[in-house]
Steps between C-alpha positions, in 0.01 A plus 500: 500500500572325828161336507551362154822337603334348803220340287719375214771324713284210625406424146855476395578283786215271429584475135860412586394228737258353242774483242736321740236245589425429142868447416527265799201287381642487149835389644330233715307384195803474299694309767210252554529370144861382423623482148689166393771447251371275218630307186329358198467121451703375191433184295784256455742279694847538642778269399733426791739246657343320797718342769350177644638292780594137413669201657737231349398135552670171408408364166430163667503413862425193703485377856659151520321259735560128555288253302559219752567476877863459602811643659725745326820317409686782317451850385721592198408861465461811701375853479631661190586174321455516127352168373412346162181330419512134607789565744491300825419734788461271804439136582265335747511153660211286589592128558135384493465624142808297401349199658173545336668538167702181545186301605309636205769399263515150643123455478508621135777251424300218638176585319708549183648155549156348550355671197791360295430145621126527437567644151735204419241253622225653297704501181593136551140407540398708206761320278376162625134585427571495132493117530149393520402365843840573661384800717144565617356850420443553876864445588608742232252776610599450871870543404422803301302664783773436750757653264289808452439538870874474584568750223264752658665437840847539346410838361354621827815384699720682243304823540539475877869450466531792265305714734728405787801589292350845426464554869863419546596750231318769706775456754728696255382862482588670173468851357189539281665791311819695486519770768633606837427366854353795696401312819609180681312373807631149567823332607614134499317280747178706495172307460288623214150412410306501174193621703685813639442801276576783736881530437672404177832318518642735228391802292615516143455803262591556142679842485667505153167643389270696719151630491445864559150536630313818489134599576390748228201729569212413266531849353839406340472122477356511140816689383729210600542251224667153483865526374518871590836595643475663847768689680546466875738594786591273794552690821785281616704579187522875554272601221643274236259501203394145378248364251274203436216390284135465606418130458192438722190689590239382745211642282310531821450822714527473864167647624639617832808692371381548131830372366611225255806284566764515234824295484823597322773254432838600613834336406729465811797295369751711715301441803489857624124489542319297754130393573348738731673821385280801452502695175335797330344442160490789261183494290442743209131583535331654204233759566133413430322700247181454716670657782465879621787706617491720801751663725614264784384750761141473357465144622377449860586170665306402820482168687195407298532646159680712232323792347532838337303815576329617176391865494194566273270801527698603808388183674742232623438133456713183575562261221658157587789410289771229472855606423743377244843622381669808635740759386677763695193716550203320333314173558273281291149457640201300393146590598184685409681798353509681170764687310481870595358437853653739764657350809624668817876460558664477828182325600442341846222315679437803696326661201133411524285374216239742382689815626457810299843616378592860434146645561 
């Protein structure tokens, strides 16, 4: 009996060791193939409200430069001055322009007087020529030619005088439209030049109406229609909700940023808004029926691409996508997908393509 125990004991020990080793191998095999949580791709879009950054701009704005050389005689406005169209803003002085205008006027008066004398002489000769032999045809044609030449000269001198008068009118600087002065860079006595275009004398902006400019991603731009009413918030007004109508679209997509410029007209009669203010535009974005819907955590974003990890036949593959509207936990994607495809959720770029999952 003792011998039997001696021979059987090693067999039992060996069997126990073999069982433990097999369990360890199975455990290692199970740990080497991780299982991933998955979700099914659904067809259909997501309707949501998209917040886009925007900026207010003046409806019209102009930098006012001198049209003639001269000295600033007076400035009748300052920063913040509200002006009407045609209102006198400032005056310049240029004595040489006054002299040139007076000389042009005098020259025109002389040429006009000479033309009047020549015309009277021609008419007298024409009347006399009705009597046979009283006036030779040569004298009559000579008088007519002189009258016509003086007429042309008179017209030229008149045009020169009018041009000089227009130059004088440029000494009075007026507002091209109703607005507010936002910048003043000159004072009386300063020399200004028509050739100097670096610094404007005055800056004028129309602020009773403003343009709200927003760059809309091309994915949403087709949903914005002319005359649609858009809500927006201005940061400086503590979240006050405002509204305006879409009146202009660029109909051109910026190839660098993939956006289209859209403008919304905003009434600003109370003057609380100002050009340059930032705003947030709220756009109601309808979901696309061509889109697929996946959990947000299924979309991997790297520095080069966006993609989802599709699991098929226990093999992982990366499928490039572009994203659209979002909800609290889902996101629209566009790419080479099909309804019913299985994607990995809580995905990351650390999961390699082609890895066997769960096996």
